[in-house]
C-alpha positions as a Markdown table, in Angstrom:
| # | Residue | x | y | z |
|---|---|---|---|---|
| 1 | Met | 39.9 | 96.4 | 45.9 |
| 2 | Lys | 40.7 | 99.7 | 47.9 |
| 3 | Arg | 40.8 | 98.9 | 51.8 |
| 4 | Pro | 38.7 | 101.3 | 54.3 |
| 5 | Asn | 40.9 | 103.4 | 56.3 |
| 6 | Val | 40.1 | 102.5 | 59.8 |
| 7 | Ala | 40.6 | 104.8 | 62.7 |
| 8 | Leu | 41.6 | 102.9 | 65.8 |
| 9 | Asn | 41.2 | 104.7 | 69.4 |
| 10 | Ile | 42.9 | 103.2 | 72.3 |
| 11 | Asp | 41.0 | 105.0 | 75.2 |
| 12 | Glu | 42.8 | 102.9 | 78.1 |
| 13 | Leu | 45.3 | 100.8 | 78.6 |
| 14 | Val | 45.5 | 99.4 | 81.7 |
| 15 | Leu | 48.8 | 97.5 | 82.6 |
| 16 | His | 50.0 | 95.5 | 86.1 |
| 17 | Gly | 53.3 | 94.7 | 86.3 |
| 18 | Phe | 55.1 | 96.6 | 84.0 |
| 19 | Ala | 57.8 | 99.2 | 85.3 |
| 20 | Ala | 56.5 | 102.6 | 84.0 |
| 21 | Arg | 59.3 | 104.1 | 82.4 |
| 22 | Asp | 58.1 | 101.5 | 80.2 |
| 23 | Arg | 54.3 | 102.4 | 79.6 |
| 24 | His | 55.5 | 104.5 | 76.6 |
| 25 | Arg | 56.8 | 102.5 | 74.5 |
| 26 | Ile | 54.4 | 99.5 | 75.3 |
| 27 | Ala | 51.7 | 101.5 | 74.2 |
| 28 | Glu | 53.6 | 102.7 | 70.5 |
| 29 | Ala | 54.0 | 98.9 | 70.3 |
| 30 | Val | 50.2 | 97.8 | 70.8 |
| 31 | Gln | 49.2 | 100.5 | 68.8 |
| 32 | Arg | 51.4 | 99.3 | 65.6 |
| 33 | Glu | 50.5 | 96.1 | 66.3 |
| 34 | Met | 47.3 | 96.4 | 66.2 |
| 35 | Thr | 47.4 | 98.9 | 63.1 |
| 36 | Arg | 49.6 | 96.0 | 60.9 |
| 37 | Leu | 46.9 | 93.4 | 62.5 |
| 38 | Ile | 43.8 | 94.8 | 61.0 |
| 39 | Thr | 45.7 | 96.4 | 58.0 |
| 40 | Leu | 46.6 | 93.0 | 56.8 |
| 41 | His | 43.8 | 90.9 | 58.1 |
| 42 | Gly | 40.6 | 93.5 | 58.4 |
| 43 | Met | 38.5 | 94.1 | 61.2 |
| 44 | Pro | 37.7 | 91.0 | 62.6 |
| 45 | Asp | 33.6 | 90.3 | 62.5 |
| 46 | Ala | 33.4 | 90.4 | 66.8 |
| 47 | Trp | 34.5 | 93.9 | 66.8 |
| 48 | Arg | 31.3 | 95.4 | 64.7 |
| 49 | Thr | 29.8 | 96.2 | 67.5 |
| 50 | Asn | 30.0 | 100.3 | 68.4 |
| 51 | Pro | 32.2 | 100.7 | 70.2 |
| 52 | Pro | 33.4 | 97.5 | 71.5 |
| 53 | Val | 35.5 | 97.1 | 74.8 |
| 54 | Met | 38.0 | 94.4 | 74.7 |
| 55 | Gln | 40.4 | 93.2 | 77.2 |
| 56 | Ala | 43.3 | 90.9 | 76.2 |
| 57 | Gln | 43.4 | 87.4 | 76.7 |
| 58 | Gln | 45.4 | 86.2 | 79.4 |
| 59 | Phe | 49.7 | 85.8 | 78.1 |
| 60 | Thr | 52.4 | 84.7 | 79.5 |
| 61 | Ala | 55.5 | 87.3 | 79.5 |
| 62 | Val | 59.0 | 86.6 | 79.6 |
| 63 | His | 60.2 | 88.2 | 82.6 |
| 64 | Asp | 62.8 | 90.8 | 80.8 |
| 65 | Ala | 60.1 | 90.8 | 77.9 |
| 66 | Lys | 61.6 | 94.6 | 76.0 |
| 67 | Pro | 59.0 | 97.0 | 75.7 |
| 68 | His | 58.3 | 96.1 | 71.9 |
| 69 | Ala | 58.2 | 92.4 | 72.4 |
| 70 | Leu | 54.9 | 93.2 | 75.5 |
| 71 | Gly | 53.0 | 95.2 | 73.4 |
| 72 | Thr | 53.2 | 93.4 | 70.1 |
| 73 | Ala | 52.2 | 90.4 | 72.3 |
| 74 | Ile | 49.6 | 92.2 | 74.0 |
| 75 | Ala | 47.4 | 93.7 | 70.3 |
| 76 | Arg | 47.7 | 89.6 | 69.2 |
| 77 | Ser | 45.8 | 89.1 | 72.2 |
| 78 | Val | 43.3 | 91.9 | 71.8 |
| 79 | Tyr | 42.6 | 91.1 | 68.0 |
| 80 | Gly | 42.8 | 87.4 | 69.3 |
| 81 | Ser | 39.7 | 88.5 | 71.3 |
| 82 | Thr | 36.4 | 89.0 | 71.3 |
| 83 | Pro | 34.3 | 92.0 | 73.0 |
| 84 | Arg | 33.1 | 91.8 | 76.2 |
């Protein structure tokens, strides 16, 4: 069975407490991980509102975590959340 095409648009990603120089790498990692999760597991049923507004669940980041690790953690938190 062929998977449907999914267009993921992250309109705004608000990050507090992270170095400004890392913002693009964090955002790219969020996009990559969200794409991977949706491709692997599909679109969560809770996201079927049009359009859903998502807010990441709280998570703890290591003080000196790399942008890739932060973006991956953010994406997993958003993927596991429900629309507000």
